[in-house]
MITORZA-726495 format. One line per field, with one value per residue: x, y, z of N, C-alpha, C in turn; residue in one letter. Coordinates in nm, 4 decimals. Layout:
residues N
n.X: c(X:...) .
n.Y: c(Y:...) .
n.Z: c(Z:...) .
ca.X: c(X:...) .
ca.Y: c(Y:...) .
ca.Z: c(Z:...) .
c.X: c(X:...) .
c.Y: c(Y:...) .
c.Z: c(Z:...) .
r: c(A:...) .
//
This chain:
residues 116
n.X: c(0.9397:0.8229:0.9833:1.0292:1.0740:1.2274:1.2494:1.4213:1.4321:1.3854:1.4180:1.1521:0.9795:0.9370:0.9633:0.8842:0.7461:0.7637:0.5946:0.5193:0.4519:0.3074:0.2999:0.3524:0.3124:0.4419:0.2616:0.2197:0.3055:0.2818:0.4608:0.4623:0.4122:0.2605:-0.0533:-0.3566:-0.3879:-0.1280:0.0060:-0.1205:-0.0381:0.2392:0.2414:0.1451:0.3442:0.5547:0.4527:0.4481:0.7287:0.8186:0.6744:0.7830:1.0471:1.0029:0.9361:0.6902:0.3851:0.1421:-0.0765:-0.1078:-0.2074:-0.3807:-0.5256:-0.6173:-0.5851:-0.6949:-0.6264:-0.7595:-0.7109:-0.9177:-1.2322:-1.3467:-1.1661:-1.1892:-1.2864:-1.0849:-0.8604:-0.9529:-0.9661:-0.6988:-0.6244:-0.8031:-0.7060:-0.4626:-0.4870:-0.4863:-0.7184:-0.9486:-0.8024:-0.8678:-0.8408:-0.9476:-1.0825:-1.0697:-1.1634:-1.1129:-1.1638:-0.9155:-0.6994:-0.3801:-0.0222:0.0966:-0.0460:-0.0046:0.0011:-0.2154:-0.3198:-0.2861:-0.1625:-0.2037:-0.0860:-0.1426:-0.0125:0.0154:0.2977:0.4929) .
n.Y: c(1.5622:1.3615:1.1194:1.1261:0.8997:0.8496:0.6561:0.5445:0.7919:1.0625:1.3574:1.4223:1.2489:1.0054:0.6540:0.5155:0.6345:0.6732:0.7308:0.7793:0.5028:0.4447:0.3539:0.4883:0.4398:0.5311:0.5790:0.2798:0.1344:-0.0820:-0.2479:-0.0701:-0.2028:-0.4231:-0.6072:-0.5307:-0.7263:-0.8330:-0.5941:-0.5343:-0.7543:-0.7022:-0.4538:-0.5355:-0.7132:-0.5325:-0.3775:-0.5712:-0.6065:-0.3457:-0.3017:-0.5071:-0.4177:-0.1915:-0.3060:-0.4357:-0.5938:-0.7293:-0.7982:-0.5921:-0.3733:-0.0727:0.1028:0.1106:0.2745:0.2789:0.3504:0.3401:0.3277:0.2628:0.1677:-0.0595:-0.2584:-0.3380:-0.5874:-0.7697:-0.6630:-0.6884:-0.9678:-1.0437:-0.8920:-1.0003:-1.2617:-1.2096:-1.0604:-1.1313:-1.3469:-1.2120:-0.9836:-0.7568:-0.4293:-0.0876:0.0446:0.2139:0.2701:0.4150:0.5744:0.7252:0.9482:0.8313:0.8676:0.8102:0.7017:0.4301:0.3126:0.1206:0.0743:0.1888:0.1680:0.2910:0.2786:0.2577:0.1565:-0.0181:-0.0238:-0.3036) .
n.Z: c(2.3048:2.0427:1.8334:1.4820:1.2302:0.9199:0.6272:0.3368:0.1987:-0.0251:-0.2316:-0.2694:-0.1314:0.1366:0.1677:0.3934:0.6901:1.0320:1.3340:1.6694:1.7072:1.4814:1.1429:0.8309:0.4938:0.1754:-0.1336:-0.3130:-0.6171:-0.9060:-1.1747:-1.4731:-1.7118:-1.6565:-1.6050:-1.4159:-1.2172:-1.1775:-1.1148:-0.8730:-0.7154:-0.7087:-0.5741:-0.3204:-0.2418:-0.2146:-0.0070:0.1994:0.2284:0.3003:0.5386:0.6966:0.7123:0.8644:1.0995:1.1312:1.0133:0.7758:0.9349:1.1037:0.9776:0.9698:0.8071:0.4653:0.1655:-0.1570:-0.4868:-0.8068:-1.1560:-1.3200:-1.2361:-1.3359:-1.3059:-1.0485:-0.9368:-1.0150:-0.8816:-0.6165:-0.5931:-0.5700:-0.3440:-0.1472:-0.1232:-0.0128:0.2298:0.5753:0.7344:0.9611:1.0023:0.8587:0.7270:0.7897:0.5004:0.1854:-0.1513:-0.4621:-0.7825:-0.9811:-1.1662:-1.2082:-1.1459:-1.3916:-1.7000:-1.7304:-1.4829:-1.2927:-1.0434:-0.7071:-0.3797:-0.0512:0.2664:0.6173:0.9207:1.2379:1.4512:1.5720) .
ca.X: c(0.8961:0.8374:1.0709:0.9786:1.1770:1.2010:1.3354:1.4182:1.3897:1.4390:1.3811:1.0076:0.9031:0.9967:0.8816:0.8318:0.7566:0.7127:0.5762:0.4332:0.4053:0.2280:0.3820:0.2866:0.3847:0.4122:0.1821:0.2932:0.2567:0.3506:0.5328:0.3693:0.3833:0.1786:-0.1972:-0.3939:-0.3645:0.0144:0.0400:-0.1682:0.0536:0.3651:0.2170:0.1314:0.4777:0.6303:0.3976:0.5028:0.8711:0.8330:0.6260:0.8833:1.1597:0.9613:0.9083:0.5479:0.3409:0.0078:-0.1794:-0.1116:-0.2542:-0.4947:-0.6038:-0.5687:-0.6517:-0.6603:-0.6669:-0.7609:-0.7281:-1.0465:-1.3060:-1.3839:-1.0656:-1.2119:-1.2973:-0.9532:-0.7769:-1.0051:-0.9317:-0.5620:-0.6294:-0.8718:-0.6166:-0.3444:-0.5149:-0.5124:-0.8533:-0.9583:-0.7144:-0.9012:-0.8193:-1.0412:-1.0377:-1.1447:-1.1140:-1.1750:-1.1036:-0.8403:-0.5863:-0.2575:0.0918:0.1132:-0.1589:0.0305:-0.0288:-0.3563:-0.3615:-0.1896:-0.2032:-0.1484:-0.1064:-0.1065:-0.0099:0.0705:0.4250:0.4804) .
ca.Y: c(1.5577:1.2266:1.1079:1.0871:0.8271:0.8416:0.5596:0.5526:0.9294:1.1357:1.4988:1.4401:1.1684:0.8907:0.5338:0.4784:0.7330:0.6162:0.8300:0.7342:0.3660:0.4318:0.3468:0.5424:0.4045:0.6057:0.5027:0.1732:0.1006:-0.1945:-0.2210:-0.0098:-0.2930:-0.5356:-0.5885:-0.4897:-0.8371:-0.8374:-0.4704:-0.5489:-0.8471:-0.6309:-0.3563:-0.6036:-0.7628:-0.4156:-0.3433:-0.6700:-0.5790:-0.2193:-0.3218:-0.5879:-0.3288:-0.0993:-0.3830:-0.4675:-0.6847:-0.7001:-0.8162:-0.4684:-0.2627:0.0000:0.1636:0.0980:0.3589:0.2214:0.4284:0.2621:0.4079:0.2257:0.0828:-0.1876:-0.3541:-0.3555:-0.7295:-0.8320:-0.6171:-0.7482:-1.1104:-1.0507:-0.8386:-1.0939:-1.3755:-1.1621:-1.0087:-1.2411:-1.3529:-1.1499:-0.8675:-0.6594:-0.2901:0.0125:0.0535:0.2915:0.2496:0.5082:0.5895:0.8502:0.9466:0.8066:0.9461:0.7821:0.6195:0.2885:0.2623:0.0840:0.0692:0.2396:0.1402:0.3755:0.1965:0.3021:0.0354:-0.0071:-0.0936:-0.4205) .
ca.Z: c(2.1676:1.9891:1.7180:1.3512:1.1564:0.7766:0.5600:0.1899:0.1734:-0.1382:-0.2261:-0.2785:-0.0351:0.2045:0.1499:0.5255:0.7976:1.1566:1.4400:1.7798:1.6881:1.3593:1.0221:0.7124:0.3719:0.0534:-0.2284:-0.3800:-0.7502:-0.9684:-1.2992:-1.5689:-1.8232:-1.6094:-1.5908:-1.2799:-1.1245:-1.1441:-1.0445:-0.7350:-0.6474:-0.6860:-0.4665:-0.1921:-0.2081:-0.1679:0.1248:0.2927:0.2510:0.3732:0.6753:0.7668:0.7396:0.9703:1.2210:1.1402:0.9074:0.7251:1.0380:1.1820:0.8940:1.0248:0.6990:0.3278:0.0659:-0.2866:-0.6025:-0.9297:-1.2772:-1.3806:-1.1420:-1.3980:-1.2581:-0.9044:-0.9013:-1.0310:-0.7703:-0.4935:-0.5885:-0.5174:-0.2066:-0.0585:-0.1005:0.0596:0.3639:0.6677:0.7911:1.0927:1.0113:0.7544:0.7656:0.7392:0.3619:0.0876:-0.2868:-0.5541:-0.9147:-0.9954:-1.2580:-1.1339:-1.1919:-1.5340:-1.7458:-1.7235:-1.3489:-1.2842:-0.9035:-0.6083:-0.2408:0.0530:0.3860:0.7520:1.0061:1.3734:1.4741:1.6609) .
c.X: c(0.9200:0.9170:0.9934:1.0954:1.1346:1.3016:1.3139:1.3664:1.4596:1.3958:1.2305:0.9309:0.9914:0.9054:0.8156:0.8521:0.6915:0.7079:0.4800:0.3727:0.3167:0.3212:0.2989:0.3723:0.3447:0.3269:0.2685:0.2256:0.3378:0.4272:0.4327:0.3312:0.2909:0.0297:-0.2306:-0.3706:-0.2182:0.0588:-0.0026:-0.0758:0.1857:0.3507:0.2152:0.2633:0.5634:0.5825:0.4497:0.6473:0.8913:0.7857:0.7257:1.0038:1.1284:0.9268:0.7621:0.5138:0.1948:-0.1037:-0.1981:-0.1589:-0.3811:-0.5864:-0.5355:-0.6528:-0.6019:-0.7150:-0.6556:-0.7820:-0.8642:-1.1179:-1.3556:-1.2831:-1.0831:-1.2144:-1.1624:-0.8589:-0.8213:-0.9718:-0.7915:-0.5597:-0.6893:-0.7859:-0.4978:-0.3744:-0.5485:-0.6544:-0.8518:-0.8736:-0.7429:-0.8899:-0.9416:-0.9921:-1.1298:-1.0815:-1.1875:-1.1009:-1.0363:-0.7390:-0.4620:-0.1414:0.1233:-0.0022:-0.1317:0.0093:-0.1787:-0.4093:-0.2483:-0.2467:-0.1305:-0.1852:-0.0621:-0.1162:0.0437:0.2036:0.3999:0.4951) .
c.Y: c(1.4168:1.2289:1.0673:1.0225:0.8165:0.7457:0.5696:0.6898:0.9870:1.2797:1.5214:1.3656:1.0639:0.7712:0.4905:0.5967:0.6710:0.7258:0.7737:0.5963:0.3451:0.4411:0.3945:0.5050:0.4987:0.5179:0.4030:0.1406:-0.0157:-0.1508:-0.1791:-0.1036:-0.4080:-0.5026:-0.5601:-0.6011:-0.8397:-0.7096:-0.4782:-0.6408:-0.7775:-0.5297:-0.4242:-0.6655:-0.6485:-0.3739:-0.4399:-0.6364:-0.4518:-0.2330:-0.4039:-0.5015:-0.2327:-0.1724:-0.4154:-0.5704:-0.6558:-0.7261:-0.6898:-0.3483:-0.2032:0.0503:0.1386:0.1896:0.3108:0.3115:0.3395:0.3551:0.3834:0.1283:-0.0469:-0.2970:-0.3891:-0.5031:-0.7998:-0.7912:-0.6837:-0.8964:-1.1290:-1.0038:-0.9416:-1.2168:-1.3374:-1.1250:-1.1255:-1.2339:-1.2956:-1.0243:-0.7663:-0.5177:-0.2059:0.0429:0.1414:0.2665:0.3454:0.5130:0.7254:0.8355:0.9288:0.8791:0.9276:0.6927:0.4688:0.2287:0.2394:0.0843:0.1232:0.2187:0.2344:0.3107:0.2705:0.1796:0.0696:-0.0805:-0.2114:-0.3784) .
c.Z: c(2.1136:1.8579:1.5933:1.2779:1.0108:0.7137:0.4092:0.1465:0.0515:-0.1275:-0.2245:-0.1702:0.0299:0.1823:0.2807:0.6193:0.9204:1.2626:1.5438:1.7566:1.5672:1.2393:0.9046:0.5910:0.2594:-0.0377:-0.3036:-0.5126:-0.8045:-1.0917:-1.4058:-1.6827:-1.7850:-1.6085:-1.4444:-1.1781:-1.0820:-1.0744:-0.8982:-0.6565:-0.6145:-0.5730:-0.3310:-0.1484:-0.1530:-0.0298:0.2297:0.3290:0.3329:0.5176:0.7566:0.8043:0.8539:1.1003:1.2400:1.0325:0.8732:0.8264:1.1201:1.1011:0.9547:0.9136:0.5657:0.2399:-0.0697:-0.3953:-0.7251:-1.0484:-1.3398:-1.2874:-1.2056:-1.3606:-1.1106:-0.8638:-0.9117:-0.9180:-0.6408:-0.4821:-0.5305:-0.3719:-0.1112:-0.0273:-0.0129:0.2041:0.4579:0.7261:0.9325:1.1087:0.9005:0.8100:0.7322:0.5982:0.2796:-0.0482:-0.3787:-0.6859:-0.9246:-1.1080:-1.1729:-1.2016:-1.3402:-1.5781:-1.7393:-1.5847:-1.3381:-1.1417:-0.8154:-0.4692:-0.1464:0.1865:0.5113:0.8409:1.1445:1.3780:1.5678:1.8050) .
r: c(M:S:T:I:T:R:Q:H:S:G:P:R:M:S:Q:I:V:T:H:N:G:T:I:Y:L:A:G:Q:V:G:H:A:T:D:D:V:T:Q:Q:T:K:T:C:L:E:Q:I:D:A:L:L:A:E:A:G:S:D:K:T:R:I:L:Q:A:M:I:W:M:A:D:M:S:D:F:A:A:M:N:A:V:W:D:A:W:V:P:E:G:H:T:A:A:R:A:C:G:E:A:K:L:A:T:P:D:Y:L:V:E:F:I:I:T:A:A:A:Q) .
//
């Protein structure tokens, strides 16, 4: 039986789950008081840190699912994403509009990556 590793676990979720060389991150959100550009930057910084802790990095991202509170912020979010993602390492990606956990959250990223 293969091992499942959970990090930063609470009663509701774990921030990192690793299984069979695949890393699953919980949804990452920014600070509720920030605009979508800064929330996106914060999310991506958190993703970098969590992937590093799990022994991976953004060049190993397999899939990104992005939820936005308002698709009118799509271009602003993409400007930050495009500057962050390494050339030649774009992930399979989907982006949609949804109500997030609180109206102050404007964007949430859900990442699946390969371990090193």
